[in-house]
VMD Tcl script that draws the C-alpha trace (Angstrom):
set ca {
  {9.88 6.11 31.67}
  {8.91 2.71 33.10}
  {5.26 3.79 33.02}
  {5.48 4.75 29.36}
  {7.17 1.45 28.48}
  {4.37 -0.45 30.24}
  {1.72 1.57 28.41}
  {3.40 0.96 25.04}
  {3.55 -2.78 25.71}
  {-0.08 -2.86 26.81}
  {-1.28 -0.82 23.81}
  {0.67 -3.08 21.45}
  {-0.89 -6.20 22.98}
  {-4.38 -4.72 22.68}
  {-3.86 -3.77 19.05}
  {-2.55 -7.23 18.11}
  {-5.52 -8.99 19.74}
  {-8.23 -6.73 18.32}
  {-6.71 -6.64 14.82}
  {-6.39 -10.44 14.75}
  {-10.07 -10.83 15.63}
  {-11.19 -8.35 12.99}
  {-8.89 -9.95 10.39}
  {-10.52 -13.32 11.07}
  {-13.99 -11.79 10.69}
  {-12.98 -10.14 7.41}
  {-11.77 -13.46 6.02}
  {-15.02 -15.09 7.10}
  {-16.90 -12.58 4.92}
  {-14.60 -13.13 1.95}
  {-12.56 -9.96 2.43}
  {-8.76 -9.59 2.71}
  {-7.49 -9.56 6.28}
  {-6.22 -6.02 5.78}
  {-9.83 -4.76 5.59}
  {-10.56 -6.12 9.06}
  {-7.39 -4.56 10.43}
  {-8.21 -1.17 8.92}
  {-11.67 -1.33 10.50}
  {-10.09 -2.32 13.81}
  {-7.94 0.81 13.68}
  {-10.96 3.00 12.96}
  {-12.93 1.29 15.76}
  {-10.22 2.00 18.34}
  {-10.00 5.65 17.26}
  {-12.28 8.64 17.81}
  {-14.81 7.38 15.25}
  {-16.14 4.73 17.63}
  {-14.33 4.04 20.90}
  {-13.53 7.72 21.37}
  {-17.24 8.58 21.40}
  {-17.98 6.41 24.40}
  {-17.99 7.90 27.91}
  {-14.67 7.99 29.71}
  {-12.43 9.04 26.78}
  {-11.41 5.42 26.25}
  {-9.27 6.10 23.18}
  {-7.21 8.64 25.09}
  {-6.84 6.28 28.03}
  {-5.74 3.33 25.89}
  {-3.50 5.39 23.60}
  {-2.25 8.42 25.56}
  {-0.32 11.10 23.70}
  {3.04 10.13 25.20}
  {2.60 6.58 23.83}
  {1.74 7.52 20.24}
  {5.29 8.50 19.14}
  {6.57 5.04 20.15}
  {3.74 3.27 18.34}
  {4.37 5.45 15.30}
  {8.06 4.55 15.17}
  {7.33 0.81 15.41}
  {4.61 1.07 12.77}
  {6.87 2.99 10.37}
  {9.56 0.33 10.69}
  {6.91 -2.29 9.88}
  {5.74 -0.25 6.88}
  {9.31 0.13 5.59}
  {9.78 -3.66 5.82}
  {6.43 -4.16 4.09}
  {7.56 -1.89 1.25}
  {10.74 -3.97 0.96}
  {8.51 -7.01 0.34}
  {6.60 -5.08 -2.34}
  {9.81 -4.04 -4.09}
  {11.40 -7.48 -3.68}
  {8.52 -9.12 -5.54}
  {8.25 -6.41 -8.20}
  {11.49 -7.34 -9.95}
  {10.35 -10.61 -11.59}
  {7.02 -9.07 -12.60}
  {8.45 -7.20 -15.56}
  {10.04 -10.15 -17.32}
  {6.94 -12.32 -17.44}
  {4.81 -13.11 -20.44}
  {1.72 -11.07 -21.39}
  {3.85 -7.95 -21.11}
  {2.02 -5.97 -23.82}
  {-1.50 -6.17 -22.35}
  {-0.10 -5.58 -18.86}
  {1.63 -2.40 -20.00}
  {-1.56 -1.25 -21.72}
  {-3.58 -1.86 -18.57}
  {-0.99 -0.15 -16.38}
  {-0.87 2.91 -18.64}
  {-4.64 3.28 -18.88}
  {-5.45 2.46 -15.26}
  {-2.81 4.85 -13.96}
  {-2.75 7.86 -16.27}
  {-6.52 8.36 -16.51}
  {-7.34 8.17 -12.77}
  {-4.21 10.23 -12.09}
  {-5.57 12.93 -14.37}
  {-9.08 12.64 -12.93}
  {-7.82 12.84 -9.35}
  {-5.63 15.84 -10.10}
  {-8.48 17.52 -11.96}
  {-10.89 16.89 -9.09}
  {-8.50 18.69 -6.75}
  {-9.06 21.83 -8.81}
  {-12.70 21.21 -9.72}
  {-13.80 20.68 -6.11}
  {-11.64 23.45 -4.68}
  {-14.55 25.36 -3.04}
  {-15.99 22.18 -1.49}
  {-12.59 21.03 -0.25}
  {-11.90 24.45 1.22}
  {-15.10 24.14 3.27}
  {-13.74 20.85 4.59}
  {-10.68 22.64 5.94}
  {-8.29 22.01 3.05}
  {-5.83 24.91 3.09}
  {-3.30 24.11 0.34}
  {-4.06 23.71 -3.37}
  {-0.63 23.94 -4.94}
  {1.31 21.62 -7.22}
  {2.06 19.09 -4.51}
  {-1.59 18.79 -3.49}
  {-2.76 18.35 -7.08}
  {-0.21 15.59 -7.73}
  {-1.01 13.91 -4.44}
  {-4.74 13.76 -5.19}
  {-3.91 12.15 -8.51}
  {-1.88 9.45 -6.74}
  {-4.61 8.98 -4.10}
  {-7.16 8.04 -6.76}
  {-4.78 6.13 -9.06}
  {-2.86 3.84 -6.71}
  {-3.36 0.04 -6.73}
  {-2.44 -2.22 -3.81}
  {-0.31 -4.99 -5.32}
  {-0.12 -7.15 -2.15}
  {-3.90 -7.11 -1.58}
  {-4.51 -7.72 -5.28}
  {-2.11 -10.68 -5.19}
  {-3.94 -12.01 -2.14}
  {-7.30 -11.86 -3.91}
  {-5.87 -13.46 -7.05}
  {-4.50 -16.30 -4.96}
  {-7.67 -16.76 -2.90}
  {-9.86 -16.78 -6.02}
  {-7.60 -19.44 -7.56}
  {-6.94 -17.38 -10.70}
  {-3.18 -16.94 -10.24}
  {-2.35 -18.94 -13.36}
  {-4.94 -17.34 -15.62}
  {-4.29 -14.59 -18.14}
  {-6.39 -12.19 -16.03}
  {-4.39 -12.96 -12.89}
  {-1.04 -12.59 -14.65}
  {-1.92 -9.32 -16.37}
  {-3.58 -7.73 -13.32}
  {-0.64 -8.55 -11.06}
  {1.99 -7.41 -13.56}
  {0.10 -4.20 -14.29}
  {-0.25 -3.51 -10.57}
  {3.51 -3.84 -10.16}
  {4.15 -1.33 -12.94}
  {1.55 1.07 -11.52}
  {3.00 0.80 -8.01}
  {6.44 1.90 -9.16}
  {5.06 4.76 -11.26}
  {2.70 5.95 -8.50}
  {5.50 6.06 -5.92}
  {7.64 8.08 -8.32}
  {4.81 10.62 -8.76}
  {4.25 10.73 -5.01}
  {7.95 11.35 -4.44}
  {7.76 14.24 -6.91}
  {4.74 15.62 -5.03}
  {6.61 15.61 -1.72}
  {9.62 17.56 -2.97}
  {9.50 21.04 -1.48}
  {6.79 20.24 1.10}
  {6.96 20.43 4.89}
  {8.27 16.85 4.95}
  {11.36 17.90 3.05}
  {14.83 18.63 4.40}
  {14.85 22.38 3.78}
  {17.21 22.09 0.81}
  {16.33 23.71 -2.52}
  {14.07 21.29 -4.39}
  {16.40 20.88 -7.43}
  {19.18 19.74 -5.07}
  {16.79 17.41 -3.25}
  {15.63 15.93 -6.56}
  {19.22 15.41 -7.68}
  {20.21 13.71 -4.42}
  {17.19 11.42 -4.41}
  {17.67 10.50 -8.08}
  {21.35 9.84 -7.47}
  {20.61 7.58 -4.51}
  {17.98 5.64 -6.47}
  {20.41 5.11 -9.36}
  {23.13 4.07 -6.92}
  {20.83 1.47 -5.33}
  {19.69 0.03 -8.67}
  {22.89 0.28 -10.73}
  {25.57 -0.31 -8.07}
  {24.10 -1.94 -4.97}
  {21.82 -4.36 -6.84}
  {24.49 -6.02 -9.04}
  {27.11 -5.91 -6.25}
  {24.71 -7.47 -3.77}
  {23.68 -10.10 -6.31}
  {27.30 -11.03 -6.94}
  {28.01 -11.24 -3.20}
  {24.98 -13.44 -2.47}
  {25.71 -15.82 -5.36}
  {29.30 -16.47 -4.26}
  {29.88 -20.23 -3.68}
  {31.08 -19.72 -0.09}
  {29.50 -16.40 0.79}
  {29.95 -15.05 4.30}
  {26.21 -14.62 4.80}
  {24.40 -17.88 4.13}
  {21.31 -16.31 5.74}
  {20.19 -13.32 3.67}
  {17.70 -12.02 6.25}
  {20.20 -9.80 8.16}
  {21.27 -8.29 4.83}
  {17.66 -7.60 3.87}
  {16.85 -5.97 7.22}
  {20.01 -3.86 7.27}
  {19.50 -2.78 3.66}
  {15.86 -1.86 4.33}
  {16.49 0.18 7.47}
  {19.62 1.81 6.09}
  {17.91 2.79 2.85}
  {14.86 4.08 4.76}
  {17.16 6.19 6.95}
  {18.88 7.71 3.91}
  {15.65 8.59 2.07}
  {14.29 10.16 5.25}
  {17.49 12.21 5.59}
  {17.17 13.30 1.95}
  {13.66 14.62 2.53}
  {11.50 11.68 1.49}
  {9.41 9.35 3.61}
  {11.22 6.20 4.87}
  {8.85 3.96 2.89}
  {10.63 4.99 -0.31}
  {13.85 3.61 1.14}
  {12.13 0.32 1.92}
  {10.84 0.09 -1.65}
  {14.29 0.85 -3.11}
  {15.86 -1.77 -0.85}
  {13.41 -4.38 -2.13}
  {14.15 -3.47 -5.74}
  {17.91 -3.67 -5.04}
  {17.82 -7.05 -3.28}
  {18.34 -10.23 -5.32}
  {18.10 -13.91 -4.55}
  {20.73 -16.40 -5.62}
  {18.89 -17.15 -8.87}
  {17.73 -13.54 -9.38}
  {14.26 -14.37 -8.02}
  {12.92 -13.64 -4.51}
  {14.37 -15.98 -1.91}
  {11.41 -17.76 -0.24}
  {13.02 -17.69 3.22}
  {13.79 -13.96 3.04}
  {10.34 -13.20 1.68}
  {8.55 -15.22 4.34}
  {10.64 -13.79 7.18}
  {10.26 -10.17 6.06}
  {6.52 -10.60 5.51}
  {6.10 -12.14 8.95}
  {8.06 -9.36 10.66}
  {6.01 -6.63 8.99}
  {2.72 -8.48 9.50}
  {3.20 -8.71 13.25}
  {3.52 -4.96 13.76}
  {1.57 -3.50 10.82}
  {-1.65 -3.47 12.93}
  {-0.03 -0.62 14.88}
  {0.02 1.34 11.63}
  {-3.73 0.84 11.24}
  {-4.37 2.08 14.77}
  {-2.19 5.17 14.26}
  {-4.18 5.76 11.06}
  {-7.50 5.13 12.80}
  {-6.67 7.67 15.49}
  {-6.60 10.33 12.76}
  {-9.92 9.26 11.23}
  {-13.07 10.70 12.79}
  {-16.09 9.58 10.79}
  {-18.45 11.24 13.28}
  {-16.99 14.64 12.46}
  {-17.98 14.34 8.80}
  {-21.10 16.18 7.68}
  {-23.27 16.21 4.54}
  {-20.76 17.93 2.27}
  {-18.07 15.47 3.31}
  {-20.20 12.49 2.32}
  {-20.92 14.10 -1.05}
  {-17.16 14.39 -1.56}
  {-16.74 10.78 -0.45}
  {-19.26 9.59 -3.05}
  {-17.56 11.73 -5.70}
  {-14.07 10.39 -4.97}
  {-15.28 6.78 -4.82}
  {-16.90 7.25 -8.24}
  {-13.83 8.97 -9.71}
  {-11.42 6.39 -8.31}
  {-13.55 3.37 -9.31}
  {-14.63 4.48 -12.78}
  {-11.20 5.95 -13.49}
  {-9.51 2.62 -12.73}
  {-12.06 0.04 -13.89}
  {-13.03 1.71 -17.17}
  {-9.52 2.08 -18.60}
  {-8.56 -1.30 -17.14}
  {-11.37 -3.01 -19.05}
  {-10.73 -1.12 -22.29}
  {-6.97 -1.76 -22.19}
  {-7.53 -5.46 -21.49}
  {-9.84 -5.79 -24.49}
  {-7.32 -3.91 -26.60}
  {-4.66 -6.33 -25.37}
  {-6.63 -9.34 -26.63}
  {-8.48 -10.56 -23.52}
  {-12.10 -11.68 -23.68}
  {-14.89 -9.89 -21.84}
  {-14.78 -12.03 -18.71}
  {-11.02 -11.71 -18.25}
  {-11.12 -8.01 -19.09}
  {-13.80 -7.43 -16.45}
  {-11.73 -9.42 -13.94}
  {-8.67 -7.26 -14.58}
  {-10.76 -4.08 -14.32}
  {-12.10 -5.09 -10.89}
  {-8.73 -6.21 -9.57}
  {-6.83 -3.03 -10.44}
  {-9.36 -1.02 -8.40}
  {-8.05 -2.65 -5.21}
  {-6.30 -0.21 -2.86}
  {-6.06 -1.32 0.76}
  {-2.81 -0.96 2.69}
  {-0.77 0.65 -0.10}
  {-3.31 3.48 -0.33}
  {-3.23 3.99 3.44}
  {0.54 4.32 3.37}
  {0.31 6.99 0.67}
  {-2.47 8.82 2.55}
  {-0.47 8.84 5.77}
  {2.51 10.27 3.91}
  {0.35 13.07 2.51}
  {-1.27 13.72 5.89}
  {2.05 13.86 7.75}
  {3.42 16.22 5.09}
  {0.35 18.48 5.62}
  {-0.72 18.11 2.00}
  {-4.24 17.21 3.13}
  {-6.31 18.16 6.16}
  {-7.93 15.90 8.72}
  {-11.38 15.72 7.11}
  {-10.06 15.05 3.61}
  {-7.77 12.40 5.10}
  {-10.80 10.69 6.68}
  {-12.70 10.85 3.38}
  {-9.84 9.29 1.42}
  {-9.34 6.53 4.00}
  {-13.03 5.62 3.68}
  {-12.66 5.73 -0.11}
  {-9.76 3.25 0.11}
  {-11.80 0.92 2.33}
  {-14.92 1.03 0.14}
  {-13.08 0.54 -3.15}
  {-11.27 -2.48 -1.69}
  {-14.36 -3.99 -0.03}
  {-16.28 -3.97 -3.30}
  {-13.60 -6.03 -5.10}
  {-14.48 -9.47 -3.70}
  {-18.28 -9.36 -4.23}
  {-18.01 -7.87 -7.73}
  {-15.37 -10.43 -8.64}
  {-17.69 -13.16 -7.39}
  {-20.38 -11.96 -9.80}
  {-17.93 -12.10 -12.70}
  {-16.25 -15.38 -11.73}
  {-18.49 -17.36 -9.36}
  {-16.78 -20.06 -7.36}
  {-17.55 -23.64 -8.29}
  {-17.65 -26.60 -5.93}
  {-14.21 -27.61 -7.14}
  {-12.61 -24.28 -6.26}
  {-10.27 -24.43 -3.30}
  {-9.10 -21.36 -1.48}
  {-5.80 -21.84 0.34}
  {-6.01 -21.48 4.07}
  {-4.28 -18.38 5.49}
  {-0.86 -18.78 7.02}
  {-0.21 -17.49 10.52}
  {1.06 -13.91 10.47}
  {0.30 -13.51 6.77}
  {-1.32 -10.09 6.66}
  {-2.38 -10.07 3.07}
  {-2.15 -13.80 2.39}
  {0.31 -13.05 -0.37}
  {2.30 -15.98 -1.77}
  {5.69 -16.39 -0.11}
  {8.41 -16.35 -2.71}
  {6.24 -17.97 -5.36}
  {6.52 -15.66 -8.29}
  {4.66 -18.09 -10.49}
  {1.93 -18.23 -7.88}
  {0.96 -14.65 -8.49}
  {1.99 -14.13 -12.05}
  {1.42 -17.45 -13.71}
  {3.86 -19.89 -15.21}
}
mol new
graphics top color blue
foreach p $ca { graphics top sphere $p radius 0.5 }
foreach p [lrange $ca 0 end-1] q [lrange $ca 1 end] { graphics top cylinder $p $q radius 0.2 }
display resetview
């Protein structure tokens, strides 16, 4: 056991060093830090390091170590999803609600339909890639895989481009929040009755999950808000409450047959600050905790991605899914923004921003992969699709809104994975 502990500690140290270096390089090239960390995970996996003599990937990350790294990474992901849910609450009461709802509806429903349709249209090609299941769950999952938007990465880009207070920044961020909630609901529906479930009949599972969600939002949220706002509350520091709520909720959703990340998201939605807005100290602390260990998640993901094993047909599918995901998001995003009253420049900005995927997409893909909804080659293709669609955001946005000499990009904070504002709702949604 002592040997395994030493190997886990060594692997963790290696991951943190390599991911930090790649995150710095990504920022240097104008990309979110998460892109560098995703690439670091792929580099340490069989796609690159595993092809060198000596089986280096297996030596650095032996099989007996992977379960420990997976557990730590899943805790980090659950905490990350708390942060997402915690910041979603204020999004829906901001101004520009009508255009944001239009953008969210168009940029979610259309790519969801296109992704689900592609699962049936490309059935022969996907079967040649080793995809074995084409049922309801797979069709819904492929819709989510092409329709999801990464709110934290989008918020990071909005902040870095200094457009947080503009109409485009407000609408894109608010729409992303709405789409995140809807996409996770669809993904939860896709997982019911799969191998990740609890073995209960799916109607009972659906009822239990729905009941727990309602309990968290209708009972826990107001009760917790009342407790926190008490003049002489027992817990002046809300961080222990946030951590306990996140891990407890994640444990319950896992026991009910859903992935723990859904529990983290519900915990974030149920948590309130004293003035019903995110508490900056809680937000910063939870972000920092997740940011430290999230690189382990990228490595666990990278160990399942083998780009070298992809052949011609796989790259055709990659091009097809990139096109479907990009056109399906950007086209409706632009049209809905114009319909909502934005000019061409702002509409184009919103369209580009909602095509950002990044970490949120990887979480969804890992859930589908662990539930055996998708095979290894399709998983690799969709991971590359997530990377490419996120990488293209910054350069295309630069063409639409070139930086001027007066633009100032805030410097990244230590441990800030996505450079998302800490507890500054107006920083990402506008005043």
